[in-house]
N, C-alpha and C positions, 0 to 999 in steps of 0.2 A: 085320744087326742096328743097327749104327751107323751106317747110312745111313736106316734107319728113325727110329732116335731122331732124327737130326739135321732128318727131313723134319718131324716132328711139332714139333720145337723151333720151327722156322721157321714153320709153321702157326699155332703159338700166338703166336708175336711178332707174325703179323700182324693178330692180333686187336686189338692196341693200335697201329695204324698207321692213320690217315687215308687214306682213299681217293683214288685220283688216280695218275696215271703216277710220280710222285714222291712216295712216301708219305714222310708226317713224323708223328712221336710226336703222340698226342693230347693236348693238355694242359687242364687244368681252367683257367676264369679266376681270374686273380688282381685281387681287389677292395681290395689294400692302398694302392695309389696313389690310386684314388678315393675312399677314406675320408678318406686323408690329406689330400685337397684340399677334400673335401665337408663334413667333420665340424665344423671351427671355425663353421659357419654354423647347425649344429643346436644347439636351445638346450632346456633344461627349464622347463616350465611348473607353477609350485605355486598353488594358488588356497587361498584361506581366505575364511570367512564368519565375521561378527560375530554373537555371540550376543546372543537377545534373551530375554525371558522365553517368548514362545511357541517359541523355536529351541532349548530347552533348560533356560535359566536355572539355576538354583543346581545341577541335575544334573550339569554339567558336560558335557554331551554337546551337539552341534548337532543335534540332534533329541528329538523328546518320548520319555521314555523309556513300554513299554508301560503301560498302567493299573494300579497298585499294587504297581509294580517299586521298590524300595529297595535299600541296599547290603546288605540279609539276603538278597537272592535270589540263588542261585547262579549265574542269568546275568547279573549286573550286572558279575562280574570278566570276564564274556566281553566285554560291550561294552566296558568299559574298556582291554582289550587294544588294542583299534583306535584308542585314542585316548589313548595314553602322555603322563604329563607333560614338558611342555616344559622346555629348559633356561633360566635366568633370562636375560631379554631378549630371548627370542625369541617371535614371534608365537603367543598361544593359550595363553602360560604360566598353570599354575593358580594360583590365591590361596593365602593362608596355609594353609587348611584344606585343600586338595589338590584344589579344584573349580574350575571357570569360571563366571565372572559374567555378567551381561549385560554389551554392549561389548566382551567380551575375543575375539579371533581364534582360531578353531578349524581345524584343518585340513580342507579339503573335496575335494580331488582332484589328481592328478598327471597332465601329459601332456607331449606335445611341441609344437614347432614350429620355423619356418627364417625365417632373416632373408633377404627378398628385396630390400632397398634398404640403401645404406651408413649412411641416416640413421636406423634402427632401425623400419622396418617388417617385422612378423612374420605369416607366415600358419600357422594353426590350424585347428582344430574348433572350431566353435560350441560342441558339447557341452562342451567341454573348460574354457570361461570362463563358460558360462551359470549365473547365480545367484550369482556368485562376488562378493564386498564387496572383496577384494585381489586383485590379482595379481602376483607374485613371477616374474621372469624370469631363469633362470640361465645365465649363458655360459660357453663351454668354458674361458675363464681363472679359472672361479671366482667372477666379479661377478656380484652378485645386483643386480637393478633393478626397480624397480615397472613394470607395465606397465598401460597405458590402452586400454580397448576404444574402437576408433575407430569398429567396428561390425560387425554378425555377419545371419549369415541364417541360418534355422532350415530352410529349405526342402533347401540345398545343404549345411548344417553346415559352414561356410565361417565365419572370422572372423578381423578384421584387427586386431593390437594394436600400439601403439607405445610402443617405450621413448626416454627420453632420452639417446640417444648417438651418436655418429659415427666415421666410417671404420671400419665392421663387417664383416666378411666375409660374403659374400654368395653364393647359390646360382644357377647359371644355370637359366633356366626352358627346358624342352625343350618337345615337340611330341606330346602324348600319342595324337594321330589317327596317327602313325608306328608307335605300338605294335606288335609282332608276337606272337602267342600262340606260346607258346615260349622267348620272349626274356630273356636273364637280367635282374633286376633286384633292387636292394639298399635295405632300411629301414635308417635310422637313426632312434633315439628312446631314451625313456626308460621301459623296460617294467619296472612294480611300481617305479619310481622311478629305477632303475639307468641314469646318465646315460650317454648315448652308446653303446648297445648298438648293433651290427652284425649283422643278419641278411640272408640271401639266398635267392632261388628264381627260380620263373620266373612270366611272366605266362600264367596259366591259360585266361583268357578274357577277352572284350572286351564291353560293352554289357550287362551283367548288370542285370536290373530290380529294383533295392531301392530306389528312392526315386523320388519325383516328377517331380523336374527332372534326375535323372543316371542317366547309363549307365556304371556302375561298373565298375573295372578289377579283375578277380579274379586274385588270386595266392597261390602256396601259400608265400610269405615268412613267419617267424615271426614273427606280430604279436599281441600281449598287451596287458592293461590297462594303459596308459601310455605306447604307443606311438600312441596317437591324435594328430591333428595333425603328426607328423613325415612327413619327404618320404621318396617312393618314388622312387629314381634309377634312370637307364638306365646302360650301361657308358660313357657318354660323361660321367656324373656331372650329369646335366641332370635336374632336377626333372620328373617324367610323372605323379605325383599327390599325393595328401595320403591318408595310412594312415587311415583312419576307422573301419571296422566290421571284425568278425571273427564267423565264425559257429560258435559253440560250445555244447555240451550242458552242460559243465561250468564255464563262463568262463574257460577256458585255450585255448591254442592248439591246433587240430585240423586244421590244413592249409587251411584257407580263410580268406582275408582280403580286404576290399574296398578299394580306393582312390578317391579322387575324382579324375576326369581332371583336369589340372592347368589345360588349356585351359578348362573351365569354371570352375575356382574362380579363374583370373585374370580372367575377364570379371565375376565377382561382385567380387573385392578390389579391382578398378578402379572401379566403383560405390561402394562402401563409402567408398573414400578420398576421392573427389570429393563424396558427398552423405550419407555415414553411412547409408544404405539402398540395396535395391535394387529397381529399378523393373521389374516385368513386365506382360506384356499378359494378356490377357482376353477370353473370346467369350462366356462365361457358359451353358457346358454342362456336364452330367453325362454322363461316357462309360463305356463297358464295351468288354471285348474282344469281338472276332466270332471266333467258333467254327467249326469246320468243318462240325458241326452246323447252323450258321444260314447259313453262306455257300451251300451247294451249293442248297439249296430258294430261295434268293433271287435265284440265277441269278448268283452273284459267282465267276469264274474261280479265285479262292484266299481263303483264309481271312487277311483283312489289313483294315485301318483302322480307325476307332474309331466305335462304335455309341452314337448318340445316345439317352440314356435319359431326361434331362430338359432342359429349355430354359428358361432363366430369364426370366422376366416382364419384359419392358422391357429387355432386355439387347441385346448386339450380335448375339447369333444370331438370335432373335426377329425382331429389324428386318431382317435381311438374309433371311428366309425359312425357317431351318432350322426341322426339322420334328421329333418325337419319333421314333424309328425309323429315320433317315436313318443312312446310314454314311460316315463325311469320309473319303475315300479320298488326297486331297492337301490342302494348305495351302502356299499361296504357292509352286505349283509343286513342292513337294518332296513325296514320296511317304512316306504313314502305313502301316507295316508293322504295327506294334503300338499298341493305345491308348495307351501311355504315350509314343509319339513326339510324339501331339498337344500335350499340356502342355510339353515343352519347346520346340517351334517356335513355338508362340504365347507362351510366357512369354519368349522372347529375342526377340520383334517388339515395336517400339518403339510405344507407346501413341499412337494417332492414325493408324496406317497402314491404309490400305485395301490388301486382299489379296483373290486371288481363290481360293475354297474350292469342291473339287470333291466332290459327293455324290454316294450311290447311294441312287436313291430308286424303288421300285415298278419295278424292273426297267431305270432307265435311269438314265445319269450325268447330272449337273445342275452347272453351275458358277455359284456364287453370291458375290455382291462383300460383304465382310464389313468394318467399321470396327473395329481392334482396341482396348479400353478398356484402361485402367489396372487390373491387380489390388490391391486395397487390402490392407494389412495386416491388417485386422479382417475381411476377407471370408471366409465360410467356407461349407461345401456346406449347402445346405436337405436336412434329414432328411426322407423322407415320412412318412406317418403321418396321413393324414386320416379313417382310417377308410373306411365302405362309400360312395363317390363317389355311391351313385345311389339311387334309390326302388324299393323291392320292389313287382311287382304283385301282387296279391291273387291270380292263375290260376297253378297250376302249369304251369311251361314244360317243353317236351318234353326229354328227353335225347337228345343227338346222338352220333355216334360216337366224339367225342374225349372224350367223359364229360364233358360240358359242359351245364347247363342256362342259358339265358341269357336275359335279356328286354331290351326297347328302352329306352334312356336318354333321358327327356324333354328336349325342345326347350332350356327353361330351365337345366335343370342341366346339359347340354352347353355351354350358354354359360358360366356358372359354371366350369366346367371348362378351358372353351376349348379343348375338340375339337370336331368335326364328324363325326358317327357315333359308330360304336362301340356295344358291347354291355355289359350288366351282367352278370357270373356270379352267380346263384342256387344253382347246386346243381353239386356235382363228385364225379366219383367215377372209378373204372378207371382209364384213361391220363391222365387230366389230373388226378386226384388223386396218382398217383406222379411227374408232372412237376412237382409242386409248388403249383399254381393252388388256390384257394379263393376262396368266395364273396367278393362285393366287388371282385374283381377286373374290370377293363375290358378287354376284347378289342377292339385297332384294327384289327387286319389279320390274313390269313391267307395266309402267304406273301407275293406282292406286290400282293394285291389288299385295298384298305382294305373294313373292315366298316362296312354303313350301318344295318344293321338287323337284328332276331333272324332274319327269315324268309330275309333273303339270307346270314346266316352260315350257318343249316343248311342251305342249296343249296349254298354253298363247301363245307361240310363231305361234302356227299353226295357231291361229285364228285372228291373227293382219291381218290389211288392209295394203297388200304391195304397197299402193301407198301412204300411209302417215306414216310421220316419229313417232317411238314409243320413250319412253324414258325408261332406265333403272335407277334405284337408286343404284350403286355401291361403295362397300366398298372397301378400299385399306389401309391398315394399320390400323390405329386410325381414319381415316376420310372416308366421303362418298361424293359422288355426282351423281348428275342425267347426264346421257349421251344421248345425242341424238342418234338415230341410225334408219334407215329405212330397211326392210328386204328385201334381195335378192331373 
C-alpha cells in the first residue's frame, strides 16, 4: 500500500515538471523586472475640449443635450454625473452658477501613450487625440505637461505627440514581425484613467484584417477604455505594438484585443515627424475578395488575389491597361493572398515608382507595368449609382436558363460607359433573382468569356454545365463583381 501511495505521489509530482532528461519545475513568467524598467516611459494622456455655443454652451456639457431637456428632466442628473464639477483652477471648472460657459475646457477623454525619444516624442492612437483642443501628458513622476500633436494618421490610427521635456525615459522598439502566436506579452496603460496599470496575456493571432492598412496583432491581454495608445511589450521589454481596439459587446474587456504592429506604427511615426503627414501610393482601383465560388470557374488554382471591381477614369490602373474583372495576383513581385494585402503594398510604395503587376484575365496571367500615384488626403472612393445604364428595347427578350433576360447595349451607350460589349439585364427570375441580380445590371462576362451581344450570351448560357456553378461578371453603377450562379 505504501509503495502504491509513493508511486501515485511521484506521478502527481511529474505533472508539474518540464519534459526532458533533467526535469525542472515549471514556472510562470515574472513580469516585475520588465514593468519596473518599462513603466516610467508610459504616460497618461488626458484631452479636453473648449466649449462653444454649439458644443454645449450654458448647459455645461461638451455636447448639445437632447431637445427639450432641462434641469427638471430626470435624465439631466444622469448626464451631469459624467461631467462632475472641477476643483478651482482645474481646466473645465464650472462658473458661479454651477454651469460651464463658452470658452471653458471640459474633459473629453483619457488614453495612454509611450515615449520613444528622450526629447519628448510620444506615440499614441489617433483616436485618443482626435478633436482635442488641449492635450495633457502625465508622467510617472506626476509631472503634467501640455502636449502638441505633430501629426496623426486616421488610416493606421497612429498619432505623434510632443512635450517640452528632456532626458526622458524611453522604450526600446522591437520587431513585431518576429512575434509568435502563443508568446507572452504585456500591456501597460491607463484603463478607466487608472495610471500605469499592467496586464498580461499571449499573442492569440497575427495579421488580423480589421483595418485598410494594418494587419493587427490579436491578444487576450486585458485591454479596456483608456488603454488605447499604450504599448504592447514582449518579454524583453521591447514595444511590439500599440494597443488600439477591443472586441466587446458590452464596452468592457471580453478576451479579444488588437494592437497595431510597431513596425507599421514606426513607419508612420517617422513620416509624421519629418513632414507632419503620411504619404501613400495609390493606383485607382476598387477591389473585393476572391471567393472559392469565383476562383474555380475562372480556372484559378486557389481563392487568392484582389478582384478589380472598378477602375478610376484617368487613374494609374486605367493607363496601365487594368480592366474591371481582372484579379490582381502579385504587386511588385509580392503575392496578394487577400484583397486587403493590396492597399498595404500599394500604400507603402513611393509615389512615382513604376512596378510590375500580375493579373489574371480570361484564364491567363498577364504582366502590366503601372506607375504608382500619390493618395491625396481628400481622395475618397466613388460610390456607384448611375441607375440603369442602358436603354430598354421595345421587344420582350427571351429568358435564359440563368433566369436572365438581356438585350444589346447600343454602341453609343457602350462608349459612354467605357465598355466594349456586355448586355443589359431587363428581366430577372429564378437563379438570377436568388443571386441578387436585378434589372439595369450589365453582364460583361460568363466565366472566362467576354459577352459581346445578347445572342452570344444566350449561346454561352446554353453551353454551361448545369451541374456546376458559373460566375458572371456583373457591373452595377461604377463597380463590378463576380456573381456565382448555377443554371436551372
